[in-house]
C-alpha positions in Angstrom: 69.2 81.9 14.4 71.7 81.5 11.7 71.0 79.6 8.5 73.6 77.4 7.1 75.0 78.5 3.9 74.0 76.7 0.8 76.6 77.0 -1.8 74.9 75.2 -4.6 71.2 75.0 -5.5 69.6 71.7 -6.1 69.2 71.0 -9.8 65.5 70.8 -9.3 65.2 74.3 -7.7 63.5 76.9 -9.9 65.4 79.9 -11.3 65.2 83.0 -9.0 63.4 86.0 -10.4 65.1 89.4 -10.5 63.4 90.5 -7.3 64.6 87.5 -5.5 68.2 88.1 -6.4 70.4 88.4 -3.2 71.8 91.5 -2.1 75.3 92.1 -0.6 76.3 88.6 -1.5 73.7 86.9 0.6 72.1 83.7 -0.7 69.0 84.1 -2.7 67.0 81.8 -0.3 65.7 83.1 3.0 64.8 81.2 6.1 61.2 81.7 5.3 61.8 80.2 1.9 63.5 77.2 3.4 60.6 76.7 5.8 58.1 77.1 2.9 60.1 74.6 0.9 60.3 72.2 3.8 56.6 72.7 4.5 55.8 72.0 0.9 57.7 68.8 1.1 55.5 67.4 4.0 52.3 67.1 1.9 54.3 65.4 -0.8 55.5 62.8 1.7 52.0 62.4 3.1 50.6 61.9 -0.3 53.3 59.4 -1.0 52.4 57.6 2.2 48.6 57.7 1.5 49.3 56.4 -2.0 51.1 53.4 -0.6 48.4 52.8 2.0 45.7 52.9 -0.6 47.7 50.4 -2.7 47.9 48.1 0.3 44.2 48.6 1.2 43.3 47.8 -2.4 45.3 44.7 -2.3 43.7 43.7 1.0 40.3 44.4 -0.4 41.0 42.1 -3.3 42.0 39.3 -0.9 38.8 39.8 1.2 36.7 39.7 -1.9 38.3 36.4 -2.9 37.5 34.9 0.5 33.8 35.5 0.3 33.4 34.9 -3.4 35.3 32.6 -5.7 37.7 31.6 -3.0 34.9 30.5 -0.7 33.3 28.6 -3.5 36.6 26.9 -4.2 36.9 26.0 -0.5 33.4 24.6 -0.4 34.0 22.6 -3.5 37.1 21.2 -1.9 35.2 19.9 1.1 34.6 16.1 1.1 30.9 15.0 1.3 30.0 13.2 4.6 27.5 10.4 4.3 25.5 9.3 7.4 23.3 6.2 7.6 20.5 5.5 10.1 20.6 2.9 11.7 24.2 3.6 12.3 27.0 1.4 10.9 27.6 -1.6 13.1 24.3 -1.5 15.0 23.4 -5.0 16.1 19.8 -4.6 17.3 18.4 -1.9 15.1 14.7 -1.0 15.2 12.7 -2.5 12.3 9.6 -0.3 12.8 11.2 2.8 11.2 12.5 3.5 7.6 16.2 3.5 6.7 17.7 7.0 6.1 20.9 8.0 4.3 21.9 11.7 4.3 24.9 13.7 3.1 26.5 17.1 4.0 28.6 19.2 1.6 27.3 17.3 -1.4 24.5 15.4 -3.1 23.7 11.7 -3.2 23.9 10.0 -6.6 23.0 6.4 -5.7 21.8 4.4 -2.7 21.2 0.7 -2.4 20.0 -1.2 0.7 20.1 -5.0 0.5 19.3 -7.7 3.0 21.0 -11.0 3.6 17.7 -12.7 2.8 17.9 -11.4 -0.8 15.5 -8.5 -0.3 16.1 -4.9 -1.2 14.6 -1.7 0.2 13.2 0.8 -2.3 13.3 4.5 -1.5 13.4 8.0 -2.8 15.5 11.2 -2.6 14.4 14.6 -1.4 14.5 17.5 -3.9 18.2 18.4 -3.4 19.3 14.8 -3.1 20.8 15.3 0.4 18.6 12.7 1.9 17.3 9.2 0.9 14.5 7.5 2.8 13.3 3.9 2.3 9.7 3.5 1.2 9.1 0.7 3.7 10.7 -0.5 6.9 13.5 -3.1 7.1 12.5 -6.6 8.1 13.3 -7.9 11.6 16.2 -10.3 12.2 17.9 -9.3 9.0 21.4 -8.0 8.2 21.4 -5.1 5.8 24.2 -3.6 3.7 23.9 0.1 2.7 26.1 1.3 -0.2 25.8 5.1 -0.9 27.7 7.3 -3.4 27.9 11.0 -3.1 29.0 13.1 -6.1 32.8 13.7 -5.9 33.4 11.2 -3.1 34.2 7.5 -2.7 31.5 5.0 -2.1 30.3 4.7 1.5 29.3 1.3 3.0 27.5 0.6 6.2 26.0 -2.5 7.7 23.4 -3.1 10.5 21.3 -6.0 11.9 17.7 -5.5 12.9 16.5 -7.1 16.1 14.1 -10.0 16.2 10.5 -9.5 17.5 9.7 -10.9 20.9 6.3 -12.6 20.2 5.0 -13.6 16.8 1.8 -14.8 15.1 0.9 -16.6 11.9 -2.3 -17.0 9.8 -3.4 -20.5 8.7 -5.3 -20.2 5.5 -7.9 -22.1 3.6 -7.9 -23.4 0.9 -4.5 -25.0 0.4 -2.1 -23.5 -2.1 -2.4 -24.7 -5.7 -5.7 -26.5 -4.9 -8.9 -26.4 -6.9 -12.1 -25.6 -5.0 -15.8 -25.0 -5.6 -17.4 -21.6 -6.3 -18.4 -21.1 -2.7 -14.9 -21.4 -1.1 -13.9 -18.2 0.7 -10.3 -17.4 1.6 -10.4 -17.9 5.3 -7.4 -17.0 7.6 -7.2 -18.1 11.2 -4.6 -16.4 13.4 -2.6 -18.0 16.2 -2.9 -14.9 18.4 -5.8 -12.5 19.0 -5.6 -9.4 16.7 -6.3 -6.0 18.2 -5.1 -3.9 15.3 -7.5 -5.4 12.7 -6.9 -2.6 10.2 -3.2 -3.1 10.1 -3.5 -6.8 9.7 -6.3 -6.6 7.1 -4.3 -4.0 5.1 -1.4 -6.4 5.0 -3.5 -9.1 3.3 -4.9 -8.8 -0.3 -7.0 -11.2 -2.3 -7.2 -10.7 -6.0 -9.1 -12.6 -8.7 -8.8 -13.2 -12.5 -11.2 -12.4 -13.9 -11.2 -9.3 -11.7 -13.9 -8.9 -9.1 -14.1 -6.9 -5.9 -13.1 -9.0 -2.9 -13.6 -7.7 0.7 -12.5 -9.0 4.1 -14.8 -9.7 7.0 -13.8 -10.3 10.6 -15.4 -13.1 12.7 -14.0 -12.3 16.1 -10.4 -11.4 16.7 -8.8 -14.5 15.2 -10.5 -15.1 11.9 -10.6 -13.0 8.7 -12.5 -14.3 5.6 -12.5 -12.8 2.1 -15.2 -13.3 -0.6 -16.8 -11.4 -3.5 -20.4 -10.2 -3.6 -21.5 -13.4 -5.4 -20.0 -16.9 -5.8 -16.7 -17.0 -7.7 -17.0 -17.5 -11.4 -16.0 -21.0 -12.6 -12.4 -21.1 -13.7 -11.3 -18.1 -11.5 -7.6 -17.8 -10.5 -7.3 -16.4 -7.0 -4.1 -14.9 -5.5 -3.6 -14.5 -1.7 -0.8 -12.1 -0.8 0.3 -12.2 2.8 2.5 -9.2 3.9 2.3 -9.9 7.6 6.0 -9.9 8.4 6.6 -7.3 11.1 3.0 -6.1 11.2 2.1 -5.5 14.8 -1.2 -7.4 15.3 -1.4 -6.6 19.0 1.0 -4.8 21.4 4.5 -6.4 21.0 3.2 -9.3 18.8 4.4 -9.3 15.1 3.5 -11.3 12.1 6.2 -13.4 10.3 4.7 -14.3 6.9 5.5 -12.7 3.6 4.3 -14.9 0.7 2.0 -15.1 -2.3 -0.2 -18.1 -2.9 -2.6 -19.1 -5.7 -5.5 -21.5 -6.0 -8.2 -22.0 -8.5 -12.0 -22.3 -8.8 -13.2 -25.3 -10.7 -16.7 -25.9 -12.2 -19.8 -24.4 -10.6 -21.8 -26.9 -8.6 -24.6 -25.9 -6.3 -26.9 -28.5 -4.6 -30.3 -27.5 -3.2 -31.8 -29.7 -0.4 -35.5 -29.3 0.0 -36.5 -31.0 3.3 -40.2 -30.4 2.7 -39.8 -32.6 -0.4 -36.9 -34.6 1.0 -35.0 -34.3 -2.2 -31.6 -32.8 -3.3 -31.1 -31.4 -6.8 -27.5 -31.1 -8.0 -26.9 -28.3 -10.5 -23.6 -28.2 -12.5 -22.7 -25.2 -14.7 -26.3 -24.3 -15.3 -27.7 -27.8 -15.9 -29.2 -30.4 -13.6 -26.6 -33.1 -12.9 -28.6 -35.4 -10.6 -31.5 -35.6 -8.1 -31.4 -37.7 -5.0 -33.8 -38.6 -2.2 -32.6 -37.5 1.2 -33.4 -37.5 4.9 -32.9 -34.5 7.1 -33.1 -33.6 10.8 -36.1 -34.8 12.7 -38.4 -32.4 14.4 -36.4 -32.4 17.6 -33.1 -32.1 15.8 -33.8 -29.9 12.8 -31.2 -29.2 10.2 -29.8 -25.7 9.8 -31.2 -23.8 6.8 -29.3 -21.5 4.6 -26.2 -21.6 2.4 -23.4 -24.0 3.5 -20.0 -24.8 2.0 -18.3 -28.1 2.0 -15.2 -27.6 4.2 -14.0 -31.2 4.9 -14.4 -34.5 3.1 -14.0 -38.1 4.4 -14.5 -41.3 2.6 -15.2 -42.8 6.0 -15.2 -41.2 9.5 -16.4 -41.9 13.0 -19.4 -39.9 14.3 -20.2 -39.7 18.1 -23.2 -37.9 19.5 -21.2 -36.9 22.6 -19.0 -34.6 20.4 -22.1 -32.5 19.4 -23.7 -32.4 22.8 -26.2 -35.3 22.3 -24.9 -37.6 25.0 -24.6 -41.3 24.0 -27.4 -41.4 21.4 -25.1 -42.8 18.7 -21.5 -43.8 17.9 -20.9 -45.0 14.3 -17.3 -45.8 13.5 -17.5 -45.9 9.7 -19.9 -43.3 8.4 -19.4 -43.4 4.6 -18.9 -40.4 2.3 -19.1 -37.6 4.9 -18.8 -34.0 3.9 -18.7 -31.3 6.6 -21.1 -28.3 6.3 -20.7 -26.6 9.7 -18.2 -26.4 12.4 -20.9 -27.4 14.9 -21.2 -30.9 13.3 -23.6 -30.7 10.4 -22.6 -33.1 7.5 -24.1 -34.4 4.3 -23.2 -38.1 4.3 -24.0 -41.6 3.3 -26.2 -43.7 5.6 -26.2 -47.6 5.5 -28.0 -48.3 8.8 -31.4 -46.8 7.8 -33.8 -48.6 5.4 -33.8 -47.3 1.9 -37.5 -46.2 2.3 -36.4 -43.4 4.8 -34.7 -41.4 2.0 -37.3 -39.3 0.3 -39.8 -40.5 2.9 -39.1 -38.9 6.3 -36.7 -36.7 8.2 -35.1 -38.9 10.9 -31.5 -37.7 11.5 -30.0 -35.7 14.3 -29.5 -32.7 12.0 -27.3 -34.1 9.2 -28.5 -34.6 5.6 -28.3 -38.3 4.7 -28.3 -40.2 1.4 -28.7 -43.9 0.9 -25.3 -45.8 1.0 -23.7 -49.1 1.8 -21.2 -50.2 4.5 -17.6 -49.9 3.3 -18.1 -46.9 1.0 -17.3 -48.8 -2.1 -20.6 -49.3 -3.9 -20.6 -46.9 -6.9 -24.3 -47.4 -7.6 -25.7 -45.7 -4.4 -26.5 -42.0 -4.1 -24.1 -41.5 -1.2 -21.2 -42.7 -3.3 -22.2 -40.8 -6.4 -22.8 -37.5 -4.7 -19.4 -37.7 -2.9 -17.6 -38.5 -6.1 -19.2 -35.5 -7.9 -18.3 -33.0 -5.1 -15.2 -31.1 -4.0 -14.2 -28.7 -1.2 -15.9 -25.4 -1.7 -19.1 -26.7 -3.3 -22.3 -25.1 -2.2 -25.2 -26.9 -0.5 -28.3 -24.9 0.1 -30.8 -26.2 2.7 -34.5 -25.1 2.4 -37.7 -25.8 4.4 -35.9 -27.4 7.3 -37.9 -25.8 10.0 -34.7 -24.3 11.4 -33.3 -20.8 11.4 -30.5 -19.8 9.0 -27.0 -21.0 10.1 -24.6 -18.4 11.5 -22.2 -17.1 9.0 -19.3 -18.0 11.3 -20.4 -21.6 11.7 -18.3 -23.1 9.0 -17.3 -21.3 5.8 -20.8 -19.9 5.5 -20.4 -16.2 5.1 -22.7 -16.3 2.0 -25.6 -16.0 4.4 -24.7 -12.3 5.0 -25.8 -9.7 2.6 -23.1 -7.9 0.7 -23.7 -4.7 2.8 -23.4 -6.7 6.0 -20.3 -8.5 4.8 -18.6 -5.2 3.9 -19.5 -3.8 7.3 -17.3 -6.5 8.9 -14.2 -5.1 7.2 -11.7 -3.1 9.4 -10.8 -0.9 6.4 
């Protein structure tokens, strides 16, 4: 095959050696030389192509590195934190038996506040990385709550929800009255309007504290009554605080408490009166000294007076007493018994007596179970024992009956838990 003539060498071609000089006027390059030259050019082109591909790959590699490193971080930082509240925003009948939770994705919580339309607020705490906040306690029933949460780098998030109201409720009626002053024997007694099956939950929601401090323990009398007392009588001058945190406490299945309040009352002077029915006398001791001694009359042999420690729980300047109300038929009905002070729920009183002769008091036991002192009709004669003892007494004072010939009164019969030993009292706690 012929080779085209090349009249001029490229400027880049090397000088031919003497051996390579052409003969007979032929060009110095042969076909083989051209092929060699052409073949030598291919790798050069390939190298040039590989160099461009390498440059492209290097550039692509740099882009990929940015996508998984700084670029990804930049994208993550560019994401907006999303705050979620449970119960969800707008819920109308939210559960009140679970805590409130606030969580965030793609960020961290800086502040959370949960406030109710009743003026209350819910405290809470964050987890370690501040992606979740949980309320310490549960929200109250029947309350509208507003949640305001702020995540770092995001606008404030607001949500509202309303908790449902409980179906059935119970309350506790307490003794003594708030801000009152009582004797040293007065327990804190709470009577519930519904039977309590979860005694531990209810007792845990009630605390009684004293100043000066003393251990105070609760004791259940059945499923509707819970009393609190210390090991010994309260010290004179003690300030007592009753804290009720019964709201939304489930006392029994589906029945919830409604009270959340603090109350205080005080203990006055120490007065303990001891009735000795063998001697038919009562000695009144006040703050370590004898205040008075009175002749009395107790229950007759067929109607003996309870013995033991009793606490004055009601006081009446005058009251009606009917035997039928205590299971004694129609033996008596006195419309105006003077200076009557209740000692038991079953009907034992210490009271004035104007219908018996003065010689009965200190001489014989003739009553139907009460302790009587000489008195006059109308309850206005300040010279007689019935009047004087009544005037010196207050709710919560202690009356101890000895030598009556009767067994000790039940601790639940009135405010008379002092008849239980401290160990037996503690055993009646649900905690």
